[in-house]
ZABABA-989532 format. One record per atom (N, C-alpha, C, CB): x, y, z; residue in one letter; atom name; residue number from 1. Coordinates in steps of 0.1 Angstrom, whole numbers, always signed. Glycine has a CB too. Layout:
+-------+-------+-------+------+------+-----+
!     X !     Y !     Z ! code ! site ! pos !
+-------+-------+-------+------+------+-----+
!     X !     Y !     Z !    a !   CA ! NUM !
...
+-------+-------+-------+------+------+-----+
END
This chain:
+-------+-------+-------+------+------+-----+
!     X !     Y !     Z ! code ! site ! pos !
+-------+-------+-------+------+------+-----+
!  -454 ! -1948 ! +1158 !    m !    N !   1 !
!  -448 ! -1959 ! +1165 !    m !   CA !   1 !
!  -433 ! -1959 ! +1163 !    m !    C !   1 !
!  -453 ! -1973 ! +1159 !    m !   CB !   1 !
!  -428 ! -1956 ! +1151 !    k !    N !   2 !
!  -414 ! -1955 ! +1148 !    k !   CA !   2 !
!  -407 ! -1943 ! +1156 !    k !    C !   2 !
!  -412 ! -1953 ! +1133 !    k !   CB !   2 !
!  -415 ! -1932 ! +1157 !    v !    N !   3 !
!  -410 ! -1921 ! +1164 !    v !   CA !   3 !
!  -408 ! -1924 ! +1179 !    v !    C !   3 !
!  -419 ! -1909 ! +1162 !    v !   CB !   3 !
!  -417 ! -1931 ! +1185 !    s !    N !   4 !
!  -416 ! -1934 ! +1199 !    s !   CA !   4 !
!  -405 ! -1944 ! +1202 !    s !    C !   4 !
!  -429 ! -1941 ! +1204 !    s !   CB !   4 !
!  -402 ! -1953 ! +1192 !    i !    N !   5 !
!  -390 ! -1962 ! +1194 !    i !   CA !   5 !
!  -377 ! -1954 ! +1193 !    i !    C !   5 !
!  -390 ! -1973 ! +1183 !    i !   CB !   5 !
!  -377 ! -1944 ! +1184 !    h !    N !   6 !
!  -365 ! -1936 ! +1183 !    h !   CA !   6 !
!  -363 ! -1927 ! +1195 !    h !    C !   6 !
!  -366 ! -1927 ! +1170 !    h !   CB !   6 !
!  -373 ! -1922 ! +1200 !    v !    N !   7 !
!  -373 ! -1914 ! +1213 !    v !   CA !   7 !
!  -368 ! -1923 ! +1224 !    v !    C !   7 !
!  -386 ! -1907 ! +1216 !    v !   CB !   7 !
!  -373 ! -1935 ! +1225 !    g !    N !   8 !
!  -370 ! -1944 ! +1236 !    g !   CA !   8 !
!  -355 ! -1948 ! +1235 !    g !    C !   8 !
!  -378 ! -1957 ! +1235 !    g !   CB !   8 !
!  -350 ! -1951 ! +1223 !    v !    N !   9 !
!  -336 ! -1954 ! +1222 !    v !   CA !   9 !
!  -327 ! -1942 ! +1225 !    v !    C !   9 !
!  -333 ! -1958 ! +1207 !    v !   CB !   9 !
!  -331 ! -1930 ! +1221 !    l !    N !  10 !
!  -324 ! -1918 ! +1224 !    l !   CA !  10 !
!  -323 ! -1916 ! +1239 !    l !    C !  10 !
!  -330 ! -1906 ! +1217 !    l !   CB !  10 !
!  -334 ! -1917 ! +1246 !    l !    N !  11 !
!  -335 ! -1916 ! +1261 !    l !   CA !  11 !
!  -326 ! -1926 ! +1268 !    l !    C !  11 !
!  -349 ! -1916 ! +1266 !    l !   CB !  11 !
!  -326 ! -1938 ! +1262 !    a !    N !  12 !
!  -318 ! -1949 ! +1268 !    a !   CA !  12 !
!  -303 ! -1946 ! +1267 !    a !    C !  12 !
!  -322 ! -1962 ! +1262 !    a !   CB !  12 !
!  -299 ! -1940 ! +1255 !    v !    N !  13 !
!  -285 ! -1938 ! +1252 !    v !   CA !  13 !
!  -280 ! -1925 ! +1258 !    v !    C !  13 !
!  -283 ! -1938 ! +1237 !    v !   CB !  13 !
!  -289 ! -1915 ! +1262 !    l !    N !  14 !
!  -285 ! -1902 ! +1266 !    l !   CA !  14 !
!  -276 ! -1902 ! +1279 !    l !    C !  14 !
!  -298 ! -1895 ! +1270 !    l !   CB !  14 !
!  -278 ! -1911 ! +1289 !    p !    N !  15 !
!  -269 ! -1911 ! +1300 !    p !   CA !  15 !
!  -255 ! -1915 ! +1297 !    p !    C !  15 !
!  -274 ! -1920 ! +1311 !    p !   CB !  15 !
!  -253 ! -1922 ! +1286 !    l !    N !  16 !
!  -239 ! -1926 ! +1282 !    l !   CA !  16 !
!  -231 ! -1914 ! +1277 !    l !    C !  16 !
!  -240 ! -1936 ! +1271 !    l !   CB !  16 !
!  -238 ! -1903 ! +1273 !    s !    N !  17 !
!  -230 ! -1891 ! +1269 !    s !   CA !  17 !
!  -223 ! -1885 ! +1280 !    s !    C !  17 !
!  -240 ! -1881 ! +1262 !    s !   CB !  17 !
!  -228 ! -1887 ! +1292 !    a !    N !  18 !
!  -221 ! -1881 ! +1304 !    a !   CA !  18 !
!  -207 ! -1887 ! +1306 !    a !    C !  18 !
!  -230 ! -1882 ! +1317 !    a !   CB !  18 !
!  -205 ! -1899 ! +1302 !    l !    N !  19 !
!  -192 ! -1906 ! +1304 !    l !   CA !  19 !
!  -181 ! -1899 ! +1296 !    l !    C !  19 !
!  -194 ! -1921 ! +1299 !    l !   CB !  19 !
!  -184 ! -1891 ! +1286 !    a !    N !  20 !
!  -174 ! -1885 ! +1278 !    a !   CA !  20 !
!  -168 ! -1873 ! +1285 !    a !    C !  20 !
!  -180 ! -1881 ! +1264 !    a !   CB !  20 !
!  -175 ! -1868 ! +1295 !    i !    N !  21 !
!  -170 ! -1856 ! +1302 !    i !   CA !  21 !
!  -158 ! -1860 ! +1312 !    i !    C !  21 !
!  -181 ! -1849 ! +1310 !    i !   CB !  21 !
!  -147 ! -1853 ! +1310 !    q !    N !  22 !
!  -136 ! -1856 ! +1319 !    q !   CA !  22 !
!  -138 ! -1851 ! +1333 !    q !    C !  22 !
!  -123 ! -1851 ! +1312 !    q !   CB !  22 !
!  -136 ! -1859 ! +1343 !    p !    N !  23 !
!  -137 ! -1853 ! +1357 !    p !   CA !  23 !
!  -126 ! -1844 ! +1361 !    p !    C !  23 !
!  -139 ! -1865 ! +1367 !    p !   CB !  23 !
!  -128 ! -1836 ! +1371 !    g !    N !  24 !
!  -118 ! -1828 ! +1376 !    g !   CA !  24 !
!  -119 ! -1813 ! +1371 !    g !    C !  24 !
!  -104 ! -1833 ! +1372 !    g !   CB !  24 !
!  -111 ! -1804 ! +1377 !    p !    N !  25 !
!  -111 ! -1790 ! +1373 !    p !   CA !  25 !
!  -105 ! -1788 ! +1359 !    p !    C !  25 !
!  -104 ! -1782 ! +1383 !    p !   CB !  25 !
!  -112 ! -1779 ! +1352 !    a !    N !  26 !
!  -107 ! -1776 ! +1338 !    a !   CA !  26 !
!   -98 ! -1764 ! +1337 !    a !    C !  26 !
!  -119 ! -1773 ! +1329 !    a !   CB !  26 !
!  -100 ! -1754 ! +1345 !    a !    N !  27 !
!   -92 ! -1742 ! +1345 !    a !   CA !  27 !
!   -79 ! -1744 ! +1352 !    a !    C !  27 !
!   -99 ! -1730 ! +1350 !    a !   CB !  27 !
!   -69 ! -1736 ! +1348 !    q !    N !  28 !
!   -55 ! -1737 ! +1354 !    q !   CA !  28 !
!   -56 ! -1734 ! +1369 !    q !    C !  28 !
!   -45 ! -1728 ! +1347 !    q !   CB !  28 !
!   -64 ! -1723 ! +1373 !    s !    N !  29 !
!   -65 ! -1720 ! +1387 !    s !   CA !  29 !
!   -72 ! -1730 ! +1395 !    s !    C !  29 !
!   -72 ! -1706 ! +1388 !    s !   CB !  29 !
!   -82 ! -1737 ! +1389 !    q !    N !  30 !
!   -88 ! -1748 ! +1396 !    q !   CA !  30 !
!   -79 ! -1760 ! +1398 !    q !    C !  30 !
!  -101 ! -1752 ! +1388 !    q !   CB !  30 !
!   -71 ! -1763 ! +1388 !    q !    N !  31 !
!   -61 ! -1774 ! +1389 !    q !   CA !  31 !
!   -51 ! -1771 ! +1401 !    q !    C !  31 !
!   -54 ! -1776 ! +1376 !    q !   CB !  31 !
!   -46 ! -1758 ! +1401 !    e !    N !  32 !
!   -37 ! -1755 ! +1412 !    e !   CA !  32 !
!   -43 ! -1756 ! +1426 !    e !    C !  32 !
!   -32 ! -1740 ! +1410 !    e !   CB !  32 !
!   -56 ! -1752 ! +1427 !    t !    N !  33 !
!   -63 ! -1753 ! +1440 !    t !   CA !  33 !
!   -64 ! -1768 ! +1443 !    t !    C !  33 !
!   -77 ! -1746 ! +1439 !    t !   CB !  33 !
!   -68 ! -1776 ! +1433 !    e !    N !  34 !
!   -69 ! -1790 ! +1436 !    e !   CA !  34 !
!   -56 ! -1796 ! +1441 !    e !    C !  34 !
!   -74 ! -1797 ! +1423 !    e !   CB !  34 !
!   -45 ! -1792 ! +1435 !    r !    N !  35 !
!   -32 ! -1798 ! +1439 !    r !   CA !  35 !
!   -29 ! -1794 ! +1454 !    r !    C !  35 !
!   -21 ! -1792 ! +1430 !    r !   CB !  35 !
!   -32 ! -1781 ! +1458 !    w !    N !  36 !
!   -30 ! -1777 ! +1472 !    w !   CA !  36 !
!   -39 ! -1785 ! +1481 !    w !    C !  36 !
!   -32 ! -1762 ! +1473 !    w !   CB !  36 !
!   -51 ! -1787 ! +1477 !    l !    N !  37 !
!   -60 ! -1794 ! +1486 !    l !   CA !  37 !
!   -56 ! -1809 ! +1488 !    l !    C !  37 !
!   -74 ! -1794 ! +1480 !    l !   CB !  37 !
!   -50 ! -1815 ! +1477 !    q !    N !  38 !
!   -45 ! -1828 ! +1478 !    q !   CA !  38 !
!   -33 ! -1829 ! +1487 !    q !    C !  38 !
!   -42 ! -1834 ! +1464 !    q !   CB !  38 !
!   -24 ! -1819 ! +1487 !    l !    N !  39 !
!   -13 ! -1818 ! +1496 !    l !   CA !  39 !
!   -18 ! -1818 ! +1510 !    l !    C !  39 !
!    -4 ! -1806 ! +1493 !    l !   CB !  39 !
!   -28 ! -1810 ! +1513 !    q !    N !  40 !
!   -33 ! -1810 ! +1527 !    q !   CA !  40 !
!   -40 ! -1823 ! +1531 !    q !    C !  40 !
!   -44 ! -1798 ! +1528 !    q !   CB !  40 !
!   -47 ! -1829 ! +1522 !    i !    N !  41 !
!   -54 ! -1842 ! +1525 !    i !   CA !  41 !
!   -43 ! -1852 ! +1528 !    i !    C !  41 !
!   -63 ! -1846 ! +1514 !    i !   CB !  41 !
!   -33 ! -1853 ! +1520 !    n !    N !  42 !
!   -22 ! -1863 ! +1522 !    n !   CA !  42 !
!   -13 ! -1860 ! +1534 !    n !    C !  42 !
!   -14 ! -1864 ! +1510 !    n !   CB !  42 !
!   -14 ! -1848 ! +1539 !    g !    N !  43 !
!    -5 ! -1844 ! +1550 !    g !   CA !  43 !
!    +9 ! -1840 ! +1546 !    g !    C !  43 !
!    -4 ! -1855 ! +1560 !    g !   CB !  43 !
!   +11 ! -1838 ! +1533 !    q !    N !  44 !
!   +25 ! -1834 ! +1528 !    q !   CA !  44 !
!   +28 ! -1820 ! +1531 !    q !    C !  44 !
!   +26 ! -1837 ! +1513 !    q !   CB !  44 !
!   +18 ! -1811 ! +1533 !    a !    N !  45 !
!   +21 ! -1797 ! +1535 !    a !   CA !  45 !
!   +17 ! -1792 ! +1549 !    a !    C !  45 !
!   +13 ! -1789 ! +1525 !    a !   CB !  45 !
!   +18 ! -1802 ! +1558 !    k !    N !  46 !
!   +14 ! -1798 ! +1572 !    k !   CA !  46 !
!   +25 ! -1790 ! +1579 !    k !    C !  46 !
!   +10 ! -1811 ! +1580 !    k !   CB !  46 !
!   +21 ! -1783 ! +1589 !    s !    N !  47 !
!   +31 ! -1775 ! +1597 !    s !   CA !  47 !
!   +39 ! -1784 ! +1606 !    s !    C !  47 !
!   +23 ! -1764 ! +1605 !    s !   CB !  47 !
!   +51 ! -1780 ! +1608 !    a !    N !  48 !
!   +60 ! -1787 ! +1618 !    a !   CA !  48 !
!   +56 ! -1784 ! +1632 !    a !    C !  48 !
!   +75 ! -1783 ! +1615 !    a !   CB !  48 !
!   +49 ! -1773 ! +1634 !    v !    N !  49 !
!   +44 ! -1769 ! +1648 !    v !   CA !  49 !
!   +30 ! -1774 ! +1650 !    v !    C !  49 !
!   +45 ! -1754 ! +1650 !    v !   CB !  49 !
!   +28 ! -1783 ! +1659 !    t !    N !  50 !
!   +15 ! -1788 ! +1662 !    t !   CA !  50 !
!    +7 ! -1777 ! +1670 !    t !    C !  50 !
!   +15 ! -1801 ! +1670 !    t !   CB !  50 !
!    -4 ! -1774 ! +1666 !    q !    N !  51 !
!   -12 ! -1764 ! +1673 !    q !   CA !  51 !
!   -23 ! -1770 ! +1682 !    q !    C !  51 !
!   -19 ! -1754 ! +1663 !    q !   CB !  51 !
!   -22 ! -1768 ! +1694 !    t !    N !  52 !
!   -31 ! -1773 ! +1704 !    t !   CA !  52 !
!   -38 ! -1762 ! +1712 !    t !    C !  52 !
!   -24 ! -1784 ! +1713 !    t !   CB !  52 !
!   -49 ! -1765 ! +1717 !    a !    N !  53 !
!   -56 ! -1755 ! +1726 !    a !   CA !  53 !
!   -55 ! -1760 ! +1740 !    a !    C !  53 !
!   -71 ! -1754 ! +1721 !    a !   CB !  53 !
!   -54 ! -1751 ! +1749 !    t !    N !  54 !
!   -53 ! -1755 ! +1763 !    t !   CA !  54 !
!   -67 ! -1758 ! +1768 !    t !    C !  54 !
!   -47 ! -1743 ! +1772 !    t !   CB !  54 !
!   -68 ! -1766 ! +1779 !    p !    N !  55 !
!   -81 ! -1769 ! +1784 !    p !   CA !  55 !
!   -90 ! -1757 ! +1787 !    p !    C !  55 !
!   -80 ! -1777 ! +1797 !    p !   CB !  55 !
!   -84 ! -1746 ! +1791 !    a !    N !  56 !
!   -92 ! -1733 ! +1794 !    a !   CA !  56 !
!   -97 ! -1728 ! +1781 !    a !    C !  56 !
!   -83 ! -1723 ! +1801 !    a !   CB !  56 !
!   -89 ! -1728 ! +1770 !    e !    N !  57 !
!   -94 ! -1723 ! +1757 !    e !   CA !  57 !
!  -105 ! -1732 ! +1752 !    e !    C !  57 !
!   -82 ! -1723 ! +1747 !    e !   CB !  57 !
!  -104 ! -1745 ! +1753 !    r !    N !  58 !
!  -114 ! -1753 ! +1748 !    r !   CA !  58 !
!  -127 ! -1751 ! +1756 !    r !    C !  58 !
!  -110 ! -1768 ! +1750 !    r !   CB !  58 !
!  -126 ! -1749 ! +1769 !    e !    N !  59 !
!  -138 ! -1746 ! +1778 !    e !   CA !  59 !
!  -145 ! -1733 ! +1774 !    e !    C !  59 !
!  -134 ! -1746 ! +1792 !    e !   CB !  59 !
!  -137 ! -1723 ! +1771 !    r !    N !  60 !
!  -143 ! -1710 ! +1767 !    r !   CA !  60 !
!  -149 ! -1711 ! +1753 !    r !    C !  60 !
!  -132 ! -1699 ! +1767 !    r !   CB !  60 !
!  -143 ! -1718 ! +1744 !    s !    N !  61 !
!  -149 ! -1720 ! +1731 !    s !   CA !  61 !
!  -162 ! -1728 ! +1732 !    s !    C !  61 !
!  -139 ! -1728 ! +1722 !    s !   CB !  61 !
!  -162 ! -1738 ! +1740 !    l !    N !  62 !
!  -175 ! -1746 ! +1742 !    l !   CA !  62 !
!  -186 ! -1738 ! +1748 !    l !    C !  62 !
!  -172 ! -1759 ! +1750 !    l !   CB !  62 !
!  -182 ! -1729 ! +1758 !    q !    N !  63 !
!  -192 ! -1721 ! +1764 !    q !   CA !  63 !
!  -197 ! -1710 ! +1754 !    q !    C !  63 !
!  -185 ! -1713 ! +1776 !    q !   CB !  63 !
!  -189 ! -1705 ! +1746 !    r !    N !  64 !
!  -194 ! -1695 ! +1736 !    r !   CA !  64 !
!  -204 ! -1702 ! +1726 !    r !    C !  64 !
!  -182 ! -1689 ! +1727 !    r !   CB !  64 !
!  -201 ! -1714 ! +1723 !    w !    N !  65 !
!  -210 ! -1722 ! +1714 !    w !   CA !  65 !
!  -223 ! -1725 ! +1721 !    w !    C !  65 !
!  -203 ! -1735 ! +1710 !    w !   CB !  65 !
!  -222 ! -1729 ! +1734 !    l !    N !  66 !
!  -235 ! -1731 ! +1741 !    l !   CA !  66 !
!  -243 ! -1718 ! +1743 !    l !    C !  66 !
!  -232 ! -1738 ! +1754 !    l !   CB !  66 !
!  -236 ! -1707 ! +1745 !    d !    N !  67 !
!  -243 ! -1694 ! +1747 !    d !   CA !  67 !
!  -250 ! -1690 ! +1734 !    d !    C !  67 !
!  -233 ! -1684 ! +1752 !    d !   CB !  67 !
!  -245 ! -1694 ! +1723 !    s !    N !  68 !
!  -251 ! -1690 ! +1710 !    s !   CA !  68 !
!  -265 ! -1695 ! +1709 !    s !    C !  68 !
!  -242 ! -1695 ! +1699 !    s !   CB !  68 !
!  -269 ! -1706 ! +1716 !    y !    N !  69 !
!  -282 ! -1711 ! +1716 !    y !   CA !  69 !
!  -292 ! -1704 ! +1724 !    y !    C !  69 !
!  -282 ! -1726 ! +1719 !    y !   CB !  69 !
!  -287 ! -1694 ! +1733 !    t !    N !  70 !
!  -296 ! -1687 ! +1741 !    t !   CA !  70 !
!  -303 ! -1675 ! +1734 !    t !    C !  70 !
!  -289 ! -1682 ! +1754 !    t !   CB !  70 !
!  -298 ! -1671 ! +1723 !    h !    N !  71 !
!  -303 ! -1660 ! +1715 !    h !   CA !  71 !
!  -315 ! -1665 ! +1707 !    h !    C !  71 !
!  -292 ! -1653 ! +1707 !    h !   CB !  71 !
!  -326 ! -1658 ! +1708 !    p !    N !  72 !
!  -338 ! -1662 ! +1699 !    p !   CA !  72 !
!  -335 ! -1659 ! +1685 !    p !    C !  72 !
!  -350 ! -1655 ! +1704 !    p !   CB !  72 !
!  -340 ! -1668 ! +1676 !    i !    N !  73 !
!  -339 ! -1666 ! +1662 !    i !   CA !  73 !
!  -352 ! -1658 ! +1657 !    i !    C !  73 !
!  -337 ! -1680 ! +1654 !    i !   CB !  73 !
!  -350 ! -1646 ! +1652 !    p !    N !  74 !
!  -362 ! -1639 ! +1648 !    p !   CA !  74 !
!  -369 ! -1646 ! +1636 !    p !    C !  74 !
!  -359 ! -1624 ! +1644 !    p !   CB !  74 !
!  -382 ! -1644 ! +1635 !    e !    N !  75 !
!  -390 ! -1650 ! +1624 !    e !   CA !  75 !
!  -386 ! -1643 ! +1611 !    e !    C !  75 !
!  -405 ! -1648 ! +1627 !    e !   CB !  75 !
!  -384 ! -1629 ! +1612 !    y !    N !  76 !
!  -380 ! -1622 ! +1600 !    y !   CA !  76 !
!  -368 ! -1613 ! +1604 !    y !    C !  76 !
!  -392 ! -1614 ! +1594 !    y !   CB !  76 !
!  -359 ! -1611 ! +1595 !    y !    N !  77 !
!  -348 ! -1601 ! +1597 !    y !   CA !  77 !
!  -352 ! -1588 ! +1590 !    y !    C !  77 !
!  -335 ! -1607 ! +1591 !    y !   CB !  77 !
!  -350 ! -1577 ! +1598 !    k !    N !  78 !
!  -353 ! -1564 ! +1593 !    k !   CA !  78 !
!  -340 ! -1559 ! +1585 !    k !    C !  78 !
!  -357 ! -1554 ! +1604 !    k !   CB !  78 !
!  -343 ! -1553 ! +1573 !    q !    N !  79 !
!  -332 ! -1548 ! +1565 !    q !   CA !  79 !
!  -324 ! -1537 ! +1572 !    q !    C !  79 !
!  -337 ! -1542 ! +1552 !    q !   CB !  79 !
!  -331 ! -1528 ! +1580 !    s !    N !  80 !
!  -324 ! -1517 ! +1586 !    s !   CA !  80 !
!  -315 ! -1521 ! +1597 !    s !    C !  80 !
!  -335 ! -1507 ! +1592 !    s !   CB !  80 !
!  -317 ! -1533 ! +1603 !    e !    N !  81 !
!  -308 ! -1538 ! +1614 !    e !   CA !  81 !
!  -296 ! -1545 ! +1609 !    e !    C !  81 !
!  -316 ! -1547 ! +1623 !    e !   CB !  81 !
!  -296 ! -1551 ! +1598 !    g !    N !  82 !
!  -286 ! -1560 ! +1593 !    g !   CA !  82 !
!  -275 ! -1554 ! +1585 !    g !    C !  82 !
!  -291 ! -1572 ! +1586 !    g !   CB !  82 !
!  -278 ! -1543 ! +1578 !    g !    N !  83 !
!  -269 ! -1538 ! +1569 !    g !   CA !  83 !
!  -276 ! -1531 ! +1557 !    g !    C !  83 !
!  -259 ! -1548 ! +1564 !    g !   CB !  83 !
!  -268 ! -1527 ! +1547 !    k !    N !  84 !
!  -274 ! -1521 ! +1536 !    k !   CA !  84 !
!  -273 ! -1529 ! +1524 !    k !    C !  84 !
!  -268 ! -1507 ! +1533 !    k !   CB !  84 !
!  -284 ! -1530 ! +1516 !    a !    N !  85 !
!  -284 ! -1537 ! +1503 !    a !   CA !  85 !
!  -287 ! -1527 ! +1492 !    a !    C !  85 !
!  -294 ! -1549 ! +1503 !    a !   CB !  85 !
!  -281 ! -1529 ! +1481 !    k !    N !  86 !
!  -284 ! -1519 ! +1470 !    k !   CA !  86 !
!  -298 ! -1522 ! +1464 !    k !    C !  86 !
!  -273 ! -1521 ! +1459 !    k !   CB !  86 !
!  -306 ! -1512 ! +1465 !    q !    N !  87 !
!  -320 ! -1512 ! +1460 !    q !   CA !  87 !
!  -320 ! -1506 ! +1446 !    q !    C !  87 !
!  -330 ! -1505 ! +1470 !    q !   CB !  87 !
!  -326 ! -1513 ! +1437 !    e !    N !  88 !
!  -327 ! -1507 ! +1423 !    e !   CA !  88 !
!  -341 ! -1504 ! +1420 !    e !    C !  88 !
!  -321 ! -1517 ! +1413 !    e !   CB !  88 !
+-------+-------+-------+------+------+-----+
END
């Protein structure tokens, strides 16, 4: 009985241990990447040149996307057709 109470208390307190983990990237490279992503999100690192697509470019892009649905999806991919994988 005493053991089950101890186990119950331990299981109840266990999720609280996750609160001690600091959020965010730990490595220096991860922190630098996070800073660049935040600059992009905030719009502070945006280009001065607005990039737009012409109506013809948008139409061709949409047509390529629609054409991609005309190709059948094979049930299985053959290794010889897709590339080489290292076999050990």
